[in-house]
C-alpha positions in Angstrom: -9.3 -0.4 -30.7 -11.0 -2.3 -27.8 -10.4 -2.1 -24.1 -8.3 -5.2 -24.2 -5.9 -3.5 -26.6 -4.7 -1.0 -23.9 -2.7 -1.4 -20.7 -3.5 0.1 -17.4 -0.6 1.1 -15.2 -0.1 2.8 -11.8 2.5 5.6 -11.8 3.5 8.0 -9.1 1.3 10.6 -10.8 -1.8 8.5 -10.8 -3.4 5.6 -12.8 -3.0 5.8 -16.5 -4.1 3.8 -19.6 -1.6 3.3 -22.4 -3.3 3.1 -25.7 -0.6 2.7 -28.3 -1.2 3.6 -31.9 1.7 1.4 -32.7 3.8 -1.2 -30.8 6.3 1.5 -30.0 6.3 2.1 -26.3 8.2 5.4 -26.6 5.5 7.0 -28.9 2.6 5.7 -26.9 0.0 8.1 -25.4 -0.6 7.9 -21.7 -4.1 9.0 -20.7 -5.0 9.7 -17.0 -7.9 7.6 -15.7 -10.3 9.0 -13.2 -10.3 6.9 -10.1 -12.8 6.8 -7.2 -11.6 8.2 -3.9 -9.9 5.6 -1.7 -11.7 5.0 1.5 -9.7 4.3 4.7 -6.4 4.9 3.0 -3.7 3.0 4.9 0.1 2.9 5.1 2.1 -0.3 5.7 5.3 -0.1 7.7 7.9 -2.7 8.1 9.8 -2.8 11.4 12.7 -5.0 12.3 13.0 -6.4 15.8 15.8 -8.4 17.4 14.4 -11.9 18.0 14.1 -11.4 21.8 12.3 -8.1 21.5 9.9 -9.6 18.9 9.1 -12.5 21.3 8.4 -10.0 24.1 6.0 -7.9 21.9 4.3 -10.9 20.5 3.7 -12.4 24.0 2.2 -9.1 25.2 -0.1 -9.0 22.2 -1.3 -12.6 22.8 -1.7 -11.9 26.6 -4.1 -9.0 25.7 -5.9 -11.0 23.0 -4.8 -8.8 20.2 -3.0 -9.4 16.9 0.6 -8.4 16.6 -0.1 -5.6 14.1 -2.9 -4.2 16.2 -0.8 -4.3 19.3 2.1 -2.5 17.7 -0.2 0.1 16.0 -2.0 0.9 19.3 1.3 1.2 21.2 2.8 3.5 18.6 -0.3 5.7 18.7 -0.3 5.9 22.5 3.3 6.9 22.5 2.8 9.5 19.7 -0.2 11.1 21.5 1.7 11.6 24.8 
């Protein structure tokens, strides 16, 4: 069986390769794949703003020459470190 005959998936327990001996998904063998460490692991957060608040924050970011995500991240970190 060649590499193209397997399927790689990401599960909550890690990255696995499914190499079925048959076409039956239930009887397939899942083999963990070693993965290199992830550098600079990041989390992405979605935050809802009322329109007026969003405009206020976006204007402040522009005024200081920063992108919106950078502005929000820096403000959140400042507040958390107080």
